[in-house]
C-alpha positions as CSV (number, residue, x, y, z in Angstrom):
1,M,0.0,0.0,0.0
2,A,1.6,3.2,-1.2
3,N,0.1,5.4,1.5
4,R,0.7,3.0,4.4
5,V,3.3,4.2,6.9
6,R,5.4,1.6,8.7
7,F,6.6,2.0,12.3
8,F,9.9,0.7,13.4
9,D,10.1,0.7,17.2
10,T,13.6,0.8,18.8
11,T,12.6,1.2,22.4
12,L,14.4,-2.0,23.3
13,R,17.6,-0.9,21.6
14,D,18.0,2.9,21.2
15,G,15.6,3.6,24.1
16,E,17.6,1.4,26.4
17,Q,20.7,3.6,25.7
18,A,19.2,6.4,27.8
19,P,21.3,6.7,31.0
20,G,20.0,4.3,33.7
21,A,17.3,2.8,31.4
22,T,18.8,-0.7,31.4
23,L,16.1,-3.4,31.3
24,T,16.1,-6.9,32.6
25,L,15.1,-9.8,30.4
26,P,11.5,-10.1,31.8
27,E,11.1,-6.3,31.4
28,K,12.2,-6.5,27.7
29,I,9.7,-9.4,27.1
30,E,6.9,-7.4,28.6
31,I,7.7,-4.3,26.5
32,A,7.9,-6.5,23.4
33,R,4.4,-7.8,24.1
34,A,3.1,-4.3,24.6
35,L,4.6,-3.1,21.3
36,S,3.1,-6.1,19.6
37,R,-0.3,-5.2,21.0
38,L,0.2,-1.6,19.8
39,G,0.7,-3.0,16.3
40,V,4.2,-1.6,15.3
41,D,5.6,-3.2,12.2
42,V,9.1,-3.8,13.4
43,I,10.5,-4.3,17.0
44,E,14.2,-3.7,17.2
45,S,15.2,-6.1,20.0
46,G,18.7,-5.0,20.9
47,F,22.4,-4.8,19.9
48,P,23.6,-8.4,20.4
49,Q,27.3,-7.6,20.1
50,T,27.4,-5.3,23.1
51,S,27.2,-8.1,25.7
52,Q,26.2,-11.7,26.3
53,G,23.2,-10.5,28.3
54,D,21.9,-8.4,25.3
55,F,22.5,-11.4,23.0
56,E,20.3,-13.6,25.2
57,A,17.7,-10.9,25.5
58,V,17.5,-10.6,21.7
59,R,17.0,-14.3,21.3
60,A,14.3,-14.3,24.0
61,V,12.4,-11.5,22.3
62,C,12.7,-13.3,18.9
63,A,11.2,-16.4,20.5
64,E,8.4,-14.5,22.1
65,V,7.2,-12.1,19.4
66,K,4.8,-13.5,16.7
67,G,3.2,-11.6,13.9
68,R,5.8,-8.8,13.9
69,Q,9.2,-8.4,12.3
70,V,12.0,-8.5,14.8
71,A,15.2,-6.6,14.1
72,A,18.6,-6.4,15.8
73,L,21.4,-3.8,15.2
74,S,24.8,-4.9,13.8
75,G,28.0,-3.2,13.0
76,Y,29.4,-3.5,9.4
77,K,32.1,-6.1,10.2
78,R,31.6,-9.7,9.2
79,E,32.0,-11.1,12.7
80,Q,29.4,-8.5,14.0
81,I,26.9,-9.5,11.3
82,D,27.5,-13.2,12.1
83,R,26.9,-12.6,15.8
84,T,23.7,-10.6,15.1
85,W,22.3,-13.2,12.8
86,E,23.0,-15.9,15.4
87,A,20.8,-13.9,17.8
88,I,17.8,-13.3,15.5
89,K,17.8,-16.3,13.2
90,D,14.9,-18.0,15.0
91,A,12.6,-15.0,14.8
92,E,9.4,-15.4,12.8
93,A,10.6,-12.6,10.4
94,P,14.2,-11.6,11.3
95,L,15.5,-8.3,10.0
96,L,19.3,-7.7,10.0
97,H,20.0,-4.0,10.6
98,I,23.5,-2.9,9.6
99,V,24.8,0.6,10.5
100,L,27.8,2.4,9.0
101,S,28.8,6.1,9.3
102,T,28.8,8.1,6.1
103,S,29.4,11.8,7.1
104,D,32.9,13.2,6.5
105,I,33.1,14.2,10.2
106,H,32.5,10.5,11.2
107,L,34.6,9.0,8.4
108,Q,37.6,11.1,9.1
109,G,37.4,11.7,12.9
110,Y,35.8,8.4,14.0
111,L,36.6,5.6,11.5
112,G,39.6,7.1,9.8
113,I,38.6,6.0,6.3
114,S,37.7,7.6,2.9
115,R,34.3,7.8,1.2
116,E,35.5,5.1,-1.3
117,Q,36.4,2.8,1.5
118,A,33.0,3.4,3.2
119,L,31.2,2.6,0.0
120,E,33.1,-0.7,-0.3
121,L,32.4,-1.6,3.3
122,C,28.7,-1.0,2.7
123,R,28.7,-3.3,-0.3
124,E,30.7,-6.0,1.6
125,A,28.4,-5.8,4.7
126,V,25.1,-6.1,2.8
127,R,26.5,-8.8,0.5
128,H,27.6,-10.8,3.6
129,A,24.3,-10.3,5.3
130,R,22.4,-11.5,2.2
131,R,23.9,-14.9,2.7
132,Y,21.7,-15.2,5.8
133,T,18.4,-13.4,5.1
134,P,16.6,-11.5,2.4
135,Y,15.5,-8.9,5.0
136,I,18.3,-6.4,5.4
137,E,18.2,-2.8,6.5
138,F,21.1,-0.5,5.9
139,S,21.5,2.7,8.0
140,A,23.8,5.5,7.0
141,M,24.8,6.9,10.4
142,D,24.9,10.7,10.6
143,A,23.3,10.8,7.2
144,A,21.7,14.3,7.8
145,R,25.3,15.7,7.9
146,T,26.5,13.7,4.9
147,D,26.9,15.0,1.4
148,L,23.5,14.1,-0.2
149,D,25.0,12.8,-3.4
150,F,27.2,10.5,-1.4
151,V,24.2,9.3,0.6
152,C,22.5,8.4,-2.8
153,Q,25.6,6.5,-3.8
154,V,25.7,4.5,-0.6
155,F,22.0,3.7,-0.8
156,A,22.2,2.7,-4.4
157,A,25.1,0.3,-3.5
158,A,23.2,-1.2,-0.6
159,I,20.1,-1.8,-2.6
160,A,22.1,-3.3,-5.5
161,E,23.6,-5.8,-3.0
162,G,20.2,-6.7,-1.6
163,A,19.1,-4.3,1.1
164,T,15.3,-4.1,1.4
165,V,15.3,-1.0,3.7
166,V,17.6,2.0,3.5
167,N,17.5,4.3,6.5
168,Y,18.3,8.1,6.4
169,P,19.0,9.0,10.1
170,D,19.4,12.4,11.7
171,T,21.7,10.8,14.3
172,V,22.6,14.0,16.2
173,G,19.3,15.9,15.9
174,Y,20.8,18.5,13.6
175,A,18.3,18.6,10.7
176,Q,15.6,21.2,10.1
177,P,12.2,20.0,8.8
178,R,12.2,21.8,5.4
179,D,15.7,20.7,4.6
180,F,15.1,17.1,5.9
181,G,12.0,16.7,3.8
182,N,13.8,18.1,0.7
183,A,16.6,15.6,1.4
184,V,14.2,12.7,1.5
185,A,12.6,13.9,-1.8
186,Y,16.1,14.2,-3.4
187,I,16.9,10.6,-2.3
188,R,13.7,9.3,-3.9
189,D,14.5,11.0,-7.1
190,H,18.2,10.2,-7.4
191,V,18.8,6.7,-6.0
192,P,18.7,4.0,-8.7
193,G,16.5,1.1,-7.6
194,I,14.9,3.1,-4.7
195,E,11.5,1.7,-5.7
196,Q,12.7,-1.7,-4.7
197,A,13.4,-0.7,-1.1
198,I,11.6,0.9,1.8
199,L,12.9,4.4,2.6
200,S,13.1,4.9,6.3
201,V,14.0,7.8,8.6
202,H,15.3,7.8,12.2
203,C,15.4,11.2,13.9
204,H,16.8,12.4,17.3
205,D,15.4,15.2,19.3
206,D,18.4,17.3,20.3
207,L,16.7,20.5,19.0
208,G,13.2,19.3,19.7
209,L,12.4,18.6,16.0
210,A,12.4,14.8,15.8
211,T,8.6,14.5,15.3
212,A,8.5,17.5,12.9
213,N,11.4,16.1,10.8
214,S,9.8,12.6,10.7
215,L,6.5,14.1,9.5
216,A,8.3,16.2,6.9
217,A,10.0,13.0,5.7
218,I,6.6,11.3,5.3
219,E,5.3,14.2,3.3
220,N,8.2,13.8,0.9
221,G,8.0,10.0,0.4
222,A,9.5,8.2,3.4
223,M,7.6,5.0,4.0
224,Q,8.9,4.1,7.5
225,V,9.5,6.1,10.7
226,E,11.8,4.8,13.4
227,G,11.4,5.9,17.0
228,T,10.5,5.0,20.5
229,V,7.5,5.2,22.8
230,N,7.7,8.4,24.9
231,G,10.7,9.4,22.7
232,V,13.0,7.7,25.2
233,G,16.6,7.3,24.1
234,E,20.2,8.6,24.0
235,R,20.8,12.3,24.8
236,A,17.5,14.2,24.2
237,G,15.9,11.0,22.9
238,N,14.2,9.8,19.7
239,T,11.2,10.5,17.6
240,A,8.2,9.8,19.9
241,L,6.2,7.3,17.8
242,E,2.9,8.1,19.6
243,E,3.2,11.7,18.4
244,V,3.7,10.7,14.7
245,I,0.9,8.1,14.9
246,M,-1.6,10.6,16.4
247,A,-0.5,13.4,14.0
248,L,-1.2,11.1,11.0
249,T,-4.4,9.8,12.6
250,T,-5.8,13.2,13.6
251,R,-4.7,15.0,10.4
252,K,-5.5,12.3,7.9
253,D,-7.1,15.0,5.9
254,Y,-3.7,16.6,5.5
255,F,-1.2,13.7,5.3
256,Q,-3.5,11.2,3.5
257,K,-1.7,8.3,5.1
258,D,-3.0,5.0,6.4
259,V,-2.0,4.0,10.0
260,S,-5.1,1.8,10.7
261,H,-2.9,-1.2,11.6
262,I,-1.9,0.6,14.8
263,D,-4.2,0.1,17.9
264,T,-4.1,3.7,19.2
265,T,-6.0,2.7,22.4
266,Q,-2.8,0.9,23.5
267,I,-0.7,4.1,23.5
268,A,-1.3,5.4,27.0
269,R,-0.9,2.0,28.6
270,T,2.3,1.3,26.6
271,S,3.6,4.7,27.6
272,R,3.0,4.1,31.3
273,L,4.7,0.7,31.1
274,I,7.8,2.0,29.4
275,S,8.0,5.0,31.7
276,R,8.0,2.7,34.8
277,L,10.4,0.1,33.4
278,T,13.0,2.5,32.0
279,G,12.6,5.0,34.9
280,C,12.2,7.8,32.3
281,V,9.4,9.9,33.7
282,V,7.0,11.4,31.2
283,Q,6.7,15.2,31.6
284,P,3.1,16.3,32.5
285,N,2.7,18.5,29.4
286,K,4.1,15.9,27.0
287,A,2.0,15.6,23.8
288,V,-0.5,12.7,23.6
289,V,0.7,10.8,26.7
290,G,1.4,13.5,29.3
291,A,-0.8,13.6,32.4
292,N,-2.0,17.1,31.4
293,A,-2.6,16.2,27.7
294,F,-6.3,16.1,28.2
295,A,-6.6,18.2,31.3
296,H,-8.4,21.6,31.3
297,S,-7.9,24.1,34.1
298,S,-8.9,27.4,32.4
299,G,-12.5,28.4,33.1
300,L,-12.9,29.4,29.5
301,H,-11.7,26.0,28.3
302,Q,-13.8,24.2,30.8
303,A,-16.9,26.0,29.7
304,G,-16.2,25.1,26.1
305,M,-15.6,21.5,27.0
306,M,-18.9,21.2,28.8
307,R,-20.7,22.4,25.7
308,N,-18.7,20.5,23.2
309,P,-15.4,18.6,23.8
310,L,-14.3,19.4,20.2
311,T,-13.9,23.1,21.2
312,F,-10.6,22.4,22.9
313,E,-9.7,18.8,22.2
314,I,-8.5,17.6,18.7
315,M,-8.3,14.0,20.0
316,Q,-10.6,12.2,22.3
317,P,-8.7,10.7,25.3
318,E,-10.3,7.3,24.6
319,M,-8.5,7.2,21.2
320,V,-5.2,6.8,23.0
321,G,-6.4,4.7,25.9
322,W,-6.8,7.6,28.4
323,G,-10.3,6.6,29.4
324,D,-11.0,6.1,33.2
325,S,-10.3,2.4,33.3
326,Q,-11.7,1.1,36.7
327,I,-12.1,-2.5,37.6
328,I,-14.5,-4.1,40.0
329,L,-12.0,-6.0,42.1
330,G,-11.6,-5.7,45.9
331,K,-10.5,-7.7,48.9
332,T,-13.3,-10.2,48.4
333,S,-12.3,-11.0,44.8
334,G,-10.9,-14.5,44.1
335,R,-7.7,-15.6,42.4
336,H,-9.5,-16.7,39.3
337,A,-11.1,-13.3,38.7
338,F,-7.8,-11.6,39.4
339,A,-6.0,-13.9,36.9
340,E,-8.6,-13.4,34.3
341,H,-8.4,-9.6,34.5
342,L,-4.6,-9.7,34.2
343,R,-5.0,-11.8,31.1
344,K,-7.3,-9.2,29.6
345,L,-4.8,-6.5,30.4
346,G,-2.2,-8.6,28.4
347,Y,-0.1,-9.9,31.3
348,H,1.3,-13.5,31.3
349,L,2.4,-14.6,34.7
350,N,3.6,-18.1,35.7
351,E,2.1,-19.8,38.8
352,G,4.8,-18.4,41.1
353,Q,4.4,-14.9,39.9
354,L,0.6,-15.1,40.0
355,A,0.6,-16.3,43.6
356,S,2.9,-13.6,44.7
357,A,1.0,-10.9,42.7
358,F,-2.3,-12.1,44.2
359,Q,-0.9,-11.9,47.7
360,R,0.2,-8.3,47.0
361,F,-3.2,-7.5,45.5
362,K,-4.9,-8.6,48.6
363,E,-2.6,-6.4,50.7
364,I,-3.4,-3.4,48.6
365,A,-7.1,-4.2,48.6
366,D,-7.1,-4.0,52.4
367,K,-5.8,-0.5,52.2
368,K,-7.5,0.9,49.1
369,K,-11.3,1.2,48.5
370,E,-10.9,1.2,44.7
371,I,-8.4,-0.8,42.7
372,L,-7.6,0.7,39.2
373,D,-5.8,-0.8,36.3
374,A,-2.9,1.5,37.0
375,D,-2.6,-0.1,40.4
376,L,-2.5,-3.6,38.9
377,E,0.1,-2.5,36.3
378,A,2.4,-1.2,39.0
379,L,1.9,-4.4,41.0
380,V,2.5,-6.8,38.2
381,E,5.5,-5.0,36.8
382,A,7.0,-5.3,40.3
383,E,6.6,-9.1,40.0
384,Y,8.5,-9.1,36.7
385,R,11.3,-7.4,38.4
386,Q,11.6,-10.1,41.1
387,R,14.1,-11.9,38.9
388,I,16.9,-9.8,40.5
389,Q,16.9,-10.9,44.1
390,H,20.4,-10.4,45.5
391,Y,18.8,-8.5,48.4
392,T,15.2,-8.4,49.4
393,L,13.5,-6.0,51.9
394,D,12.3,-7.8,55.0
395,Q,11.2,-5.0,57.2
396,V,11.5,-1.2,57.5
397,Q,10.5,0.9,60.4
398,V,10.8,4.7,60.8
399,T,10.2,7.3,63.5
400,C,10.1,11.0,62.6
401,G,8.4,14.2,63.4
402,D,9.0,17.9,63.9
403,H,10.6,17.4,67.4
404,S,12.3,14.1,66.9
405,I,15.4,12.8,65.0
406,P,14.4,10.8,61.9
407,T,15.5,7.2,62.6
408,A,15.1,4.1,60.4
409,T,15.6,0.4,61.2
410,V,15.9,-1.8,58.1
411,R,16.2,-5.5,57.7
412,L,17.3,-7.2,54.5
413,N,17.5,-10.8,53.4
414,A,20.6,-11.7,51.3
415,E,20.6,-14.3,48.6
416,S,23.1,-16.3,50.7
417,G,20.4,-16.9,53.2
418,S,21.8,-14.5,55.8
419,Q,19.8,-11.6,57.3
420,L,21.2,-8.1,57.7
421,Q,19.9,-5.4,60.0
422,E,21.0,-1.8,60.5
423,A,19.7,1.4,62.0
424,A,20.5,5.0,61.1
425,T,19.5,8.6,61.5
426,G,19.1,11.1,58.8
427,T,17.7,14.5,57.7
428,G,14.4,12.8,57.0
429,P,13.0,9.2,57.1
430,V,14.1,8.4,53.5
431,D,17.6,9.7,54.1
432,A,17.8,7.5,57.3
433,I,16.5,4.5,55.3
434,Y,19.1,4.9,52.6
435,K,21.9,5.3,55.1
436,A,20.9,2.1,56.8
437,I,20.6,0.1,53.5
438,N,23.9,1.4,52.2
439,R,25.8,0.4,55.3
440,M,24.5,-3.1,55.0
441,V,25.0,-3.6,51.3
442,N,28.3,-1.7,51.2
443,I,28.2,-0.7,47.5
444,P,29.6,2.9,47.1
445,N,26.9,4.9,45.3
446,R,25.6,8.4,45.0
447,L,21.9,9.3,44.8
448,E,21.4,11.3,41.6
449,E,17.6,11.6,41.6
450,Y,14.7,10.7,43.8
451,T,11.1,11.1,42.5
452,V,7.7,10.1,43.9
453,Q,4.5,10.0,41.8
454,S,1.0,8.9,42.6
455,V,0.0,5.8,40.6
456,T,-3.7,6.8,40.9
457,E,-5.7,9.6,42.5
458,G,-6.7,9.8,46.2
459,L,-5.1,9.7,49.6
460,D,-4.9,5.9,49.5
461,A,-3.0,5.8,46.2
462,Q,0.1,3.9,45.7
463,A,3.4,5.9,45.7
464,D,5.5,5.1,42.6
465,V,9.1,5.9,43.7
466,R,12.0,6.1,41.2
467,V,15.7,6.5,42.1
468,R,18.8,7.0,40.0
469,I,22.1,6.2,41.6
470,E,25.6,6.4,40.3
471,A,27.9,3.4,41.1
472,G,31.3,2.9,39.5
473,D,30.7,5.6,36.8
474,Q,27.4,3.9,35.7
475,I,23.8,5.0,36.3
476,Y,21.3,2.5,37.7
477,V,17.6,3.1,38.1
478,G,15.4,1.5,40.8
479,R,11.6,1.6,40.9
480,A,8.9,0.4,43.4
481,A,5.3,1.1,44.3
482,S,3.6,0.9,47.7
483,T,0.8,2.6,49.6
484,D,3.6,3.5,52.1
485,I,6.1,6.0,50.7
486,T,8.8,5.0,53.0
487,V,8.4,1.3,52.1
488,A,8.4,2.2,48.4
489,S,11.5,4.3,48.8
490,A,13.4,1.4,50.5
491,L,12.2,-1.0,47.8
492,A,13.3,1.3,45.0
493,L,16.9,1.6,46.4
494,V,17.1,-2.1,46.9
495,D,16.0,-2.6,43.3
496,A,18.7,-0.2,42.1
497,L,21.4,-1.9,44.2
498,N,20.3,-5.3,42.9
499,R,20.8,-4.0,39.4
500,V,24.3,-2.9,40.3
501,V,25.2,-6.4,41.6
502,D,23.5,-8.1,38.7
503,A,25.3,-6.0,36.1
504,R,28.7,-6.6,37.8
505,S,28.1,-10.3,38.0
506,R,27.2,-10.5,34.3
507,G,30.1,-8.2,33.3
508,R,28.3,-5.9,30.9
509,A,31.5,-5.5,28.8
510,V,31.1,-4.1,25.2
511,A,32.3,-6.6,22.6
């Protein structure tokens, strides 16, 4: 279909490159399932050559995802291509994604090669990949700062060797919409054989123009947009796919493009999931998925909305899944009803996870009058994170007040079977908790960020705590939710410290 736009999601690869956004294997599987429900065409599962852990994660995603093309990124060297193919070969529809720099600043200052050498490396890489699969994407890294005629040469060579997708990335977020759109049009007019391939774009948001550049590219003939949910990614992030999807949906009269294969009602839920698992908080005024995206505080706006929602809303919140999703589950609900509702939400828990989640559900139901889907999402995602269990929180007790010294007593269970206990004072209850935990675990770290958000509304809402710590020049994110903020704070730090231990034990060395 000439007017159908394809969506290539790279949340599991480029999105995970955001500082502290490292994902565990169960978390990657859960995100892959969510992206599959959303309906994206391609799920880029990772960069297998970076570590054994990423290699195994790519293989696991390939085994899990059905009905979607699964891609993995590879360098241009033969051994890198071989390694990438080994990771994705069992996917239902594997796509081998090769990247090679093409701009003079990269060729001279990064690779130390000439344009002619780069052109030959492109040919050799695609030719070698063609031995494994007919589905090959070639990306010209830093293409937006590359001489356009040279880009055309490289793309023509890649297509001649068998590439089925050629990607024109704005790797450093340098492009401007008019110039970027004109460049895409130039490529369509000047690359021999371009009609045999899909022309894709991949934009970064360093100047806040990733979505605008992607839409300009679509206007000028690009058939695929690459990006991430929430725009998460390196530096300022990537194109936010939900923004492009809803721009094309809301302004179909202008773009005349078909995106009907995307289930837009999954957008808000997928956004919340990825925000929680990556630890990258969505700003309230973020387009489409921000907490204020459909909120109206102005009296003038409120009056208009009461008369006709179309006066101030160009999209209905239900279109992106922002409807008030409330479930009728409480402390008297049985395990079968609980499991069935989780299944409808798209969660797949094994017996052990289900038993643990149901126990947590009962605990929350004793404290909250209403259980919302957002509560269940936070609860179940915590169960997926239980894989990393070097330390578990056994007990936390705090005393504080305006005329007392904040004191915390914390007890941890170590995977060795031993039990650790420590007490500490601090400037507040959370500070005291963190001092006590750090004394027990003895992993030097610095708290970079501490944030608390309410999962739902009301005084009995769960607190969703996110921490970012620096340990050994690396950033680690911990997350947890509880109706008690101090407990959630302790759980979040333990989660982050577990990630430090896990990463060091697996030796996340770059190949």
